[in-house]
C-alpha positions in Angstrom: -13.2 14.8 0.2 -16.6 14.4 0.9 -18.3 13.7 4.2 -19.0 10.2 3.3 -15.4 9.7 2.0 -14.2 11.0 5.8 -16.7 8.6 7.2 -15.4 5.6 5.0 -12.0 6.6 6.1 -12.7 6.9 9.7 -14.4 3.6 9.4 -11.5 2.1 8.2 -9.2 3.2 10.6 -11.8 1.8 13.8 -11.9 -1.2 12.2 -8.1 -1.8 12.7 -8.6 -0.1 16.2 -6.5 3.0 15.1 -7.5 6.5 16.7 -9.0 8.6 14.2 -6.5 11.7 14.3 -7.3 14.3 11.6 -4.5 13.3 9.5 -5.4 9.6 9.9 -8.3 10.5 8.6 -7.4 12.7 5.8 -4.8 10.2 4.7 -7.0 7.2 5.1 -9.4 9.2 3.2 -7.3 9.8 0.2 -6.0 6.2 0.2 -9.7 4.4 0.4 -12.6 7.0 0.5 -13.7 6.2 -3.0 -13.6 2.6 -2.5 -10.9 1.8 -4.8 -7.3 0.2 -3.8 -4.4 2.0 -4.2 -0.1 1.5 -4.8 1.5 4.7 -3.3 4.7 5.5 -2.4 5.0 8.1 0.8 6.0 11.0 -1.5 2.7 10.3 -4.0 0.6 10.5 -1.0 1.9 13.7 0.5 1.7 15.2 -2.9 -1.9 14.2 -3.3 -2.5 15.6 0.3 -0.8 18.7 -0.7 -2.5 19.1 -4.0 -5.6 18.8 -2.0 -4.8 21.7 0.3 -4.2 19.3 3.3 -1.5 20.2 6.0 0.3 17.3 6.6 4.1 16.7 6.7 6.0 14.1 4.9 7.4 12.9 8.3 3.4 12.5 9.3 2.9 10.2 5.8 5.6 8.0 6.4 4.4 7.4 9.8 1.0 7.0 9.0 1.8 4.6 6.6 3.6 2.4 8.8 0.7 2.7 11.3 -1.5 1.5 8.6 0.7 -1.3 7.7 1.4 -2.4 11.3 -2.5 -2.4 11.8 -2.9 -4.7 9.2 -4.6 -2.3 6.8 -2.3 -1.8 4.2 0.9 -3.9 2.8 4.3 -2.5 2.2 5.9 -3.9 -1.2 9.3 -3.3 -1.3 11.0 -2.8 -4.9 14.6 -2.7 -5.6 15.3 -3.3 -1.7 15.4 0.7 -1.2 11.7 1.9 -2.8 8.7 1.1 -1.1 5.0 1.3 -2.3 2.1 0.6 -0.1 -0.9 -1.4 -1.0 -4.3 -1.0 0.3 -5.0 -4.2 -0.9 -3.8 -6.9 1.6 -4.9 -10.3 0.3 -1.9 -12.0 -1.2 -1.3 -11.2 -4.5 1.2 -10.4 -7.0 2.5 -7.1 -8.6 3.4 -5.7 -11.9 6.2 -3.2 -11.5 6.5 -0.7 -14.8 10.1 0.5 -14.6 9.7 3.3 -17.2 7.1 4.7 -14.8 7.9 3.6 -11.2 4.6 2.4 -11.0 3.1 -0.6 -8.9 -0.2 -2.1 -10.0 -1.7 -5.9 -9.5 -1.1 -8.7 -11.4 -3.7 -11.1 -12.3 -3.3 -13.5 -9.1 -5.2 -16.4 -10.9 -2.7 -16.8 -13.5 0.5 -17.1 -11.1 1.3 -20.8 -10.5 4.2 -21.8 -8.3 5.1 -24.9 -8.2 7.6 -25.4 -5.5 9.2 -23.4 -2.8 12.4 -24.6 -1.2 12.3 -25.6 2.3 12.9 -23.0 5.2 16.3 -23.3 6.9 16.3 -25.2 10.0 14.3 -23.3 12.7 12.7 -20.8 10.5 9.5 -20.7 8.6 8.2 -19.0 5.4 6.2 -16.0 6.4 5.3 -14.9 2.9 6.2 -14.9 -0.8 6.4 -11.7 -2.4 6.1 -11.5 -6.0 7.0 -8.3 -8.2 7.1 -8.9 -11.8 9.3 -5.9 -13.5 8.4 -4.7 -17.2 9.3 -2.5 -19.7 7.9 -1.7 -22.7 8.9 -3.4 -25.9 11.0 -1.2 -28.2 
C-alpha cells in the first residue's frame, strides 16, 4: 500500500467521522485505496490483509466491517440468509451472485425494472429492497 492509498483510506474514514486507527486505515486502504469498488467477505478481506503482511485478526475485520456499515461507508448484502458480502458502493443497485464462484458483482441498475411492490403491513414502511440475482453457468 502506497502512502497516497493510505491517505485515501484515512480520508474515507474521516468523511464518516470514524477514528482512523491503524487497523481501520489498513482495511479502508485495502477496500478503496485504488478507487475501485469492492465486494468482499470478512474472510476474503482478512486473507488479503494477511497476504499483504498486515497483522489483524478476523474478529477485528468483522468488527471493522460492521463499523464501516454503521457509518454508511459500506452496505451489507446477505446471500442465502447466512453469507454476508460487504460492498463499498452504497448507492442502491442490484447484484449478481455467481453460485459456482461464491462471488458477488454489480448488476446493471438501469436494466432493472420493478413495476410494483406490495403495500407494507399496517404500522410498517419499506426501508429498502435488495435484489440479488443468482447466476450459474449454462451447461
